[in-house]
C-alpha positions as CSV (number, residue, x, y, z in Angstrom):
1,M,11.8,-5.3,-21.4
2,F,9.1,-3.9,-19.2
3,F,9.3,-6.6,-16.6
4,Q,12.9,-5.5,-15.8
5,S,12.3,-1.8,-16.0
6,G,12.1,0.6,-13.1
7,A,8.5,1.4,-13.9
8,F,7.4,-2.2,-13.5
9,K,9.3,-2.5,-10.2
10,A,7.6,0.7,-9.0
11,L,4.2,-0.7,-10.0
12,E,5.0,-4.1,-8.4
13,N,6.2,-2.5,-5.1
14,G,3.3,0.0,-5.1
15,T,0.8,-2.8,-5.3
16,A,2.6,-4.8,-2.5
17,V,2.6,-1.7,-0.2
18,T,-1.0,-0.8,-0.9
19,W,-2.1,-4.4,-0.2
20,Q,-0.2,-4.3,3.1
21,Q,-1.9,-1.0,4.0
22,Q,-5.4,-2.5,3.3
23,Q,-4.5,-5.5,5.5
24,L,-3.4,-3.1,8.3
25,H,-6.6,-1.1,8.1
26,L,-8.7,-4.3,8.1
27,Q,-6.8,-5.5,11.2
28,N,-7.6,-2.2,12.9
29,L,-11.3,-2.4,12.0
30,A,-11.4,-6.1,13.1
31,N,-10.2,-5.0,16.5
32,L,-12.6,-2.1,16.9
33,E,-14.1,-3.7,20.0
34,T,-11.0,-5.1,21.5
35,P,-10.2,-3.5,24.8
36,G,-6.7,-1.9,24.9
37,Y,-6.1,-2.4,21.2
38,K,-4.1,0.5,19.6
39,T,-4.3,1.6,16.0
40,K,-1.5,0.6,13.8
41,S,-0.3,2.5,10.7
42,M,2.4,2.4,8.1
43,V,5.1,5.0,7.8
44,F,7.7,5.3,5.1
45,E,11.2,6.4,5.7
46,K,14.1,7.2,3.4
47,V,16.8,4.7,4.3
48,L,19.5,5.2,1.7
49,E,20.3,6.3,-1.8
50,D,21.5,3.8,-4.3
51,A,24.5,4.4,-6.5
52,Q,22.4,6.1,-9.2
53,G,20.9,8.6,-6.8
54,G,17.5,6.9,-6.5
55,K,15.7,7.1,-3.3
56,V,14.9,3.9,-1.4
57,Y,12.1,3.9,1.1
58,Q,11.3,1.4,3.8
59,A,7.8,0.9,5.3
60,R,7.4,0.1,8.9
61,T,4.4,-0.4,11.1
62,V,3.9,1.9,14.1
63,T,1.4,1.7,16.9
64,E,-0.3,4.9,18.0
65,E,0.1,4.5,21.8
66,N,-0.6,8.1,22.9
67,T,-4.3,8.3,22.1
68,S,-7.4,6.7,23.5
69,I,-10.9,7.2,22.2
70,R,-12.7,4.9,24.6
71,P,-12.4,4.3,28.4
72,D,-11.1,0.7,27.7
73,G,-8.0,2.1,26.0
74,N,-9.0,1.3,22.4
75,N,-8.2,4.1,20.0
76,V,-9.6,2.7,16.7
77,D,-11.6,5.4,14.8
78,A,-13.9,3.4,12.5
79,D,-14.6,6.3,10.2
80,K,-11.0,7.2,9.8
81,E,-10.0,3.5,9.2
82,G,-12.8,3.1,6.6
83,V,-11.6,6.2,4.7
84,E,-8.0,5.0,4.8
85,L,-9.0,1.5,3.7
86,Y,-10.9,2.9,0.7
87,K,-8.0,5.2,-0.2
88,A,-5.6,2.2,-0.1
89,Y,-8.0,0.2,-2.2
90,A,-8.4,2.9,-4.8
91,Q,-4.6,3.2,-5.1
92,Y,-4.2,-0.5,-5.4
93,S,-6.9,-0.7,-8.1
94,M,-5.3,2.2,-10.0
95,L,-1.9,0.5,-9.9
96,L,-3.4,-2.8,-11.1
97,D,-5.2,-1.0,-13.9
98,K,-1.9,0.6,-15.0
99,M,-0.1,-2.7,-14.9
100,K,-2.9,-4.4,-16.9
101,S,-2.7,-1.6,-19.6
102,E,1.0,-2.1,-19.9
103,F,0.5,-5.9,-20.4
104,T,-2.2,-5.1,-23.0
105,N,0.2,-2.8,-24.8
106,Y,2.9,-5.4,-24.9
107,N,0.5,-8.1,-26.0
108,A,-0.6,-5.8,-28.9
109,V,3.0,-5.2,-29.9
110,I,3.8,-8.9,-29.8
111,N,0.7,-10.0,-31.7
112,N,1.0,-7.3,-34.4
113,G,4.7,-8.0,-34.8
114,M,4.0,-11.6,-35.6
115,K,1.6,-10.8,-38.5
């Protein structure tokens, strides 16, 4: 069944990650005027390979400590954050649309199979 498939798990994990990315960019934008605030971003690392040879990735949040845009130490670039936020939103929306179409397909199969 689709709910137990690798494709569904990938869609589910993808939506969770893109949601987290949106929240991180919103947090950065919310701290645009906070003195000393440093931009945070997500990075993905390959942590292991499972028994079937599939790659497993882990996301972690990193703080960009080495840059400073303003004299008060804040390094949030509003333009960059806005673009990244929209990019994460577009990816999230696409994944939800894909998931919705899969549910629609299964609904059609179930309803047509009962006739």
